[in-house]
Structures are given as C-alpha cells and as structure tokens.
C-alpha positions as CSV (number, residue, x, y, z in Angstrom):
1,M,0.2,-0.1,0.1
2,T,3.0,2.4,0.7
3,N,4.1,1.9,-2.9
4,R,0.6,2.2,-4.1
5,R,0.6,6.0,-2.0
6,N,3.8,6.8,-3.6
7,F,2.8,5.9,-7.5
8,L,0.0,8.0,-7.2
9,K,1.5,10.6,-5.7
10,T,4.5,10.6,-8.2
11,A,1.8,10.3,-11.2
12,G,-0.2,13.2,-10.0
13,I,-3.5,11.8,-11.7
14,G,-4.4,9.0,-9.8
15,L,-8.1,8.3,-10.3
16,V,-8.5,11.4,-12.3
17,A,-7.5,9.3,-15.2
18,A,-10.3,6.9,-14.7
19,T,-12.4,10.0,-16.2
20,C,-10.4,9.8,-19.7
21,P,-13.3,9.2,-22.6
22,S,-11.5,6.2,-24.4
23,G,-9.7,2.9,-23.8
24,N,-7.7,3.5,-26.6
25,I,-4.1,4.0,-25.6
26,N,-3.1,6.2,-28.4
27,Y,-5.9,8.7,-26.6
28,L,-3.8,8.5,-23.6
29,S,-0.6,9.0,-25.1
30,T,-1.5,12.0,-26.8
31,G,-3.7,13.4,-23.7
32,L,-1.7,12.6,-21.1
33,S,1.9,11.5,-22.4
34,K,3.7,13.6,-25.3
35,N,6.2,11.0,-25.6
36,R,5.1,7.4,-25.8
37,K,2.5,5.7,-28.0
38,F,1.3,2.3,-27.5
39,D,-0.3,0.1,-29.7
40,F,-2.5,-1.9,-27.1
41,K,-6.3,-1.0,-26.0
42,L,-8.0,-1.3,-22.7
43,G,-11.3,-3.3,-22.3
44,V,-13.8,-4.9,-20.4
45,A,-14.7,-8.5,-19.6
46,S,-18.2,-8.2,-19.1
47,Y,-18.0,-11.0,-16.4
48,S,-17.0,-7.8,-14.0
49,A,-20.8,-7.3,-14.3
50,R,-22.4,-10.2,-14.2
51,K,-25.2,-9.9,-11.9
52,F,-26.4,-6.7,-14.4
53,T,-28.2,-6.9,-17.6
54,R,-26.4,-6.3,-20.9
55,E,-26.9,-2.6,-21.2
56,E,-26.1,-2.0,-17.7
57,A,-22.6,-3.8,-18.5
58,L,-22.1,-1.5,-21.3
59,D,-23.2,1.4,-19.4
60,M,-20.7,0.7,-16.5
61,T,-18.0,0.2,-19.6
62,L,-19.0,3.8,-20.6
63,R,-18.4,5.4,-17.0
64,C,-14.9,3.6,-16.9
65,G,-13.7,5.6,-20.0
66,I,-13.3,2.5,-21.8
67,D,-15.1,1.4,-25.5
68,R,-13.9,-2.5,-25.9
69,I,-15.7,-5.2,-24.4
70,A,-16.0,-9.4,-24.4
71,F,-19.4,-10.5,-23.6
72,K,-19.6,-13.4,-21.0
73,S,-22.6,-15.4,-21.8
74,M,-25.0,-14.0,-19.5
75,H,-24.4,-11.0,-21.6
76,L,-25.3,-12.8,-24.9
77,P,-26.1,-16.4,-24.4
78,L,-24.2,-19.0,-26.4
79,D,-27.5,-20.2,-27.9
80,S,-28.6,-17.1,-28.9
81,D,-30.3,-17.1,-32.3
82,R,-29.3,-14.4,-35.0
83,S,-31.9,-11.9,-34.5
84,E,-30.8,-11.8,-30.6
85,I,-27.0,-11.4,-31.7
86,K,-28.2,-8.8,-33.9
87,K,-29.8,-7.1,-31.5
88,A,-26.7,-7.0,-29.3
89,V,-24.3,-6.0,-31.8
90,A,-26.5,-2.8,-32.7
91,L,-26.5,-1.5,-28.9
92,C,-22.7,-2.0,-28.8
93,K,-23.0,0.3,-31.9
94,E,-25.5,2.6,-30.6
95,K,-23.0,3.1,-27.0
96,G,-20.0,3.5,-29.3
97,I,-18.5,0.0,-27.8
98,I,-16.6,-2.2,-29.7
99,L,-17.7,-5.7,-29.1
100,Y,-14.1,-7.4,-29.9
101,G,-14.5,-11.0,-28.3
102,G,-16.6,-13.6,-26.1
103,G,-15.5,-15.5,-23.4
104,V,-14.5,-17.6,-21.4
105,I,-16.5,-20.1,-23.3
106,Y,-16.2,-23.9,-22.3
107,M,-15.8,-26.4,-25.3
108,K,-16.4,-29.9,-23.8
109,N,-17.3,-31.4,-27.4
110,R,-17.4,-30.4,-31.0
111,E,-21.0,-29.2,-31.2
112,E,-19.6,-26.6,-28.6
113,V,-16.6,-25.5,-30.4
114,D,-18.9,-25.2,-33.5
115,Q,-21.5,-23.1,-31.6
116,A,-18.7,-20.9,-30.3
117,F,-17.2,-20.3,-33.5
118,E,-20.8,-19.4,-35.2
119,Y,-21.5,-17.3,-32.3
120,A,-18.5,-15.6,-32.9
121,K,-18.7,-15.1,-36.4
122,A,-22.3,-13.5,-36.2
123,A,-21.4,-11.2,-33.6
124,G,-18.6,-10.1,-35.5
125,M,-16.1,-10.6,-32.5
126,D,-12.3,-11.3,-33.7
127,T,-11.2,-13.5,-30.7
128,I,-12.6,-16.2,-28.6
129,I,-11.5,-16.4,-25.2
130,G,-11.9,-20.1,-24.8
131,V,-11.2,-23.5,-22.7
132,P,-11.1,-26.5,-25.4
133,E,-10.6,-29.7,-23.9
134,H,-6.9,-30.9,-24.9
135,E,-8.8,-33.6,-27.2
136,L,-10.3,-31.1,-29.1
137,L,-7.3,-28.8,-29.9
138,K,-6.8,-29.9,-33.7
139,Y,-10.7,-29.6,-34.1
140,T,-10.3,-26.2,-32.8
141,E,-7.6,-25.5,-34.9
142,G,-9.5,-26.3,-38.2
143,K,-12.5,-24.1,-37.2
144,V,-9.6,-20.9,-36.2
145,K,-8.2,-21.7,-39.9
146,E,-12.1,-21.9,-41.3
147,Y,-13.2,-18.7,-39.8
148,N,-10.2,-16.7,-39.4
149,I,-11.1,-16.0,-35.8
150,K,-8.4,-16.2,-33.0
151,L,-8.9,-18.3,-30.3
152,A,-7.1,-17.4,-26.5
153,I,-7.0,-19.8,-24.0
154,H,-7.5,-18.7,-21.3
155,N,-5.7,-20.0,-17.5
156,H,-7.3,-20.5,-14.5
157,G,-4.4,-21.0,-12.3
158,P,-4.7,-23.4,-8.9
159,G,-7.2,-26.2,-9.2
160,D,-7.5,-25.9,-13.1
161,E,-6.9,-29.3,-14.4
162,R,-7.0,-28.4,-18.1
163,Y,-5.2,-24.7,-18.1
164,P,-3.5,-23.9,-14.8
165,S,-0.8,-21.8,-16.5
166,A,-0.3,-20.0,-19.8
167,E,2.7,-22.5,-20.3
168,S,0.4,-25.5,-20.3
169,A,-1.7,-24.4,-23.4
170,Y,1.7,-23.0,-25.1
171,V,3.4,-26.1,-25.0
172,L,0.2,-27.9,-26.6
173,I,-0.4,-24.9,-29.3
174,K,3.0,-24.0,-29.9
175,D,3.1,-25.7,-33.2
176,M,-0.3,-25.1,-34.6
177,D,-1.8,-22.1,-36.6
178,K,-0.3,-18.8,-35.2
179,R,-4.3,-17.8,-34.2
180,M,-4.2,-20.5,-32.0
181,G,-3.2,-18.3,-28.4
182,L,-3.4,-17.6,-25.3
183,C,-5.3,-15.2,-23.1
184,I,-3.1,-14.9,-19.9
185,D,-5.1,-14.2,-17.0
186,I,-2.7,-12.4,-14.9
187,G,-4.3,-12.7,-11.8
188,H,-4.3,-16.3,-11.9
189,T,-1.0,-16.6,-12.9
190,K,-0.2,-15.1,-9.9
191,R,-2.0,-17.1,-7.7
192,I,0.0,-20.0,-9.2
193,N,3.1,-17.8,-8.0
194,R,4.4,-17.3,-11.7
195,N,5.6,-14.2,-12.5
196,P,3.2,-12.6,-15.3
197,E,5.4,-10.7,-16.7
198,Q,8.0,-13.7,-17.5
199,D,5.0,-15.2,-19.5
200,L,4.4,-12.3,-21.4
201,K,8.4,-12.6,-22.5
202,D,8.2,-16.3,-22.9
203,F,5.1,-16.6,-24.8
204,A,4.6,-13.2,-26.4
205,D,4.4,-14.6,-30.0
206,R,0.7,-16.2,-28.8
207,V,-0.6,-13.5,-26.7
208,H,-3.8,-12.6,-28.2
209,D,-5.7,-11.4,-25.3
210,I,-4.8,-10.4,-21.8
211,H,-7.0,-10.5,-18.8
212,I,-5.9,-7.8,-16.1
213,K,-6.7,-7.9,-12.4
214,D,-4.9,-7.6,-9.1
215,V,-4.9,-10.3,-6.2
216,T,-4.5,-10.3,-2.1
217,E,-1.9,-13.0,-2.2
218,A,0.5,-15.2,-4.7
219,S,-1.1,-18.5,-3.7
220,A,-4.2,-20.2,-4.1
221,K,-6.2,-18.1,-1.4
222,G,-5.4,-15.0,-3.2
223,K,-8.8,-13.2,-3.9
224,T,-9.6,-10.3,-6.7
225,C,-8.9,-6.7,-5.5
226,I,-8.8,-3.3,-6.9
227,I,-5.8,-3.2,-9.4
228,G,-3.0,-1.4,-7.2
229,R,-4.1,-2.8,-3.8
230,G,-2.7,-6.2,-4.3
231,V,0.3,-8.0,-4.6
232,I,0.8,-7.7,-8.5
233,D,3.5,-5.0,-9.5
234,F,1.3,-2.8,-12.1
235,P,3.8,-0.5,-13.1
236,S,6.3,-3.2,-13.9
237,F,4.1,-5.3,-15.6
238,M,2.8,-2.3,-17.7
239,K,6.4,-1.5,-18.6
240,A,6.6,-5.3,-19.6
241,V,3.5,-5.0,-22.0
242,I,4.8,-2.2,-23.6
243,K,8.3,-3.7,-24.5
244,S,6.7,-6.6,-25.6
245,G,5.0,-4.6,-28.4
246,Y,1.9,-6.2,-27.5
247,T,-1.1,-5.2,-29.7
248,G,-3.9,-6.7,-28.5
249,T,-6.8,-5.5,-25.6
250,L,-6.2,-5.5,-21.8
251,A,-9.5,-6.4,-20.3
252,L,-10.0,-5.6,-16.6
253,E,-11.9,-9.1,-15.3
254,Y,-13.1,-7.7,-12.1
255,E,-14.3,-10.3,-10.1
256,A,-14.8,-8.6,-6.7
257,D,-17.6,-6.9,-5.4
258,A,-20.5,-8.5,-7.6
259,D,-23.3,-6.3,-6.5
260,D,-21.7,-2.9,-7.2
261,P,-18.2,-3.6,-9.3
262,L,-18.4,-0.2,-10.7
263,P,-16.4,1.6,-8.2
264,G,-13.8,-0.9,-8.0
265,M,-13.5,-1.1,-11.8
266,M,-13.1,2.9,-12.2
267,E,-10.3,2.9,-9.4
268,S,-8.6,0.0,-11.4
269,F,-8.7,1.6,-14.1
270,G,-7.2,4.8,-13.1
271,Y,-4.8,3.4,-11.5
272,V,-3.6,1.5,-14.8
273,K,-4.4,4.9,-16.6
274,G,-2.3,6.8,-14.1
275,I,0.8,4.2,-14.6
276,L,0.4,4.8,-18.6
277,S,0.7,8.7,-18.4
278,I,4.1,8.2,-16.9
279,I,5.9,5.2,-18.4
C-alpha cells in the first residue's frame, strides 16, 4: 500500500485518469503523455458486471472511459439466435463500444466448438477467449483456420486441471496455427506464484488477449481486489507489456464486489491509466 500511495503521488493524476473518454491507449499517449504511443487497448471482460443486464454492463464500461468489451454468456447467451445477436451488436454500436470478443467459453465437445465459432462470427468478434478440452485442440485449430477467428486459451490457476498456467496451453499449441493463442489471466497466474511478466515475455508470439486484475496473495488463497491494492507490481507489468510490443486488449476482469463492481472497476482503470501516463 505504501508503494501504491507513492505511485499515485508521483503520477499526480491517480483516479482522475479514470475519466479519460476512451480505452484506446493512443488517446492516453496524446492526451496525457507526449512521449509514448502504445498500440494496445484497454477493455472490459463483461463477467465483471455479471449480475447486471447487458445494457448496464455496457454503461458501466462507458463510465470507466472504456470502449471495448468481451461478452460473457450472461450478456449474450451462446445459444442466442441471429436476431438476438444482431440486437446485441446494434446496442454496442449505438453506445460506441466495440464488441471484440466473447468468453470465457468452455468447449467440451465438437458441437460446443462449432457453436462458439458460429456465435463469434455472427457477432463480428475477432477473438474467442476459450477453454477447449485438450483432445479438441486440433479440431478447434481447423475452425480457427475456417473462420479466421483467433482463439485465446484462458488459464485459471490453482485447481484448474486443463490450463492452470499459460505455459500449460502454450506447450500444446506452439506448433499449431499462429491464431491459436493465449489469454493470459495475470491474477490466476500470480495465484500459482508464477511471474506474469515472464509468461508474457516467454509466450509473446501467442498472446492474443490479457485479463488484468490484482490479487491479495500469490497463492491459491488470493482473491481479486482493486488494481494497485494487491501483490501484482502493475507499473512493472505495464512496462513489460509495452516492451513486448503487444497490440491486443488488456481487459479488466474484476471479480470482486459482484453486487456493486463499478467503483472498483473505475479505481482499477484509474490506476492503470495513471501508470500509462508516466511510463
């Protein structure tokens, strides 16, 4: 917490950065920092607003100054027909939000893989944040090639027998199509006491999405908390993201305060934007 207070004092903007009108880091670099231009974007994983409606989740995203979202199924069910998907896409466009992805989507059989890709295609998503069973990876690779939609395999940390770490996915897909990649969840990575920065560096060629969050401990007991209040060194991590040349989305997946997530989401984005204004 002392480091956090010192950082906010040094940044000189703290939570004020949360009012920035766009999640596009190019705006931040021109509006807050004259010396850097970043090619990645900030976004929201809609699971953060899981107890709220689709429109409420979009409005929360806008309140955070963000214009990108990946829908979880409670905001756009996987079995939605085309008319429902069209309505959801229209609402995003009306509010000025880019629906860039969907997930986390679990794929336990071929029918669920097929459904995920049809769903993403109909919604115009460019990325599926997914968890296919190991035996379905080759089949999923075929769908990636057919639909030209990226797959970003999400790691879930302690207790996850499929993909506890980014490495556990990487070793299975490293020789597959380059669009078969990773969604590094840095909170779950920290919860198995791995270094998110090192994973980003080691697997940079396959990182298609990043879920950002902070956690209270570098162990299975770690819980999601407001970014800057946990054990992840975000100033160092953000420097690593810039150095890696990452061009995708850093999506906040805020799992705390399910009944009232917006204050924590806004503070988390404010802290991240504050970092980006001075590095």
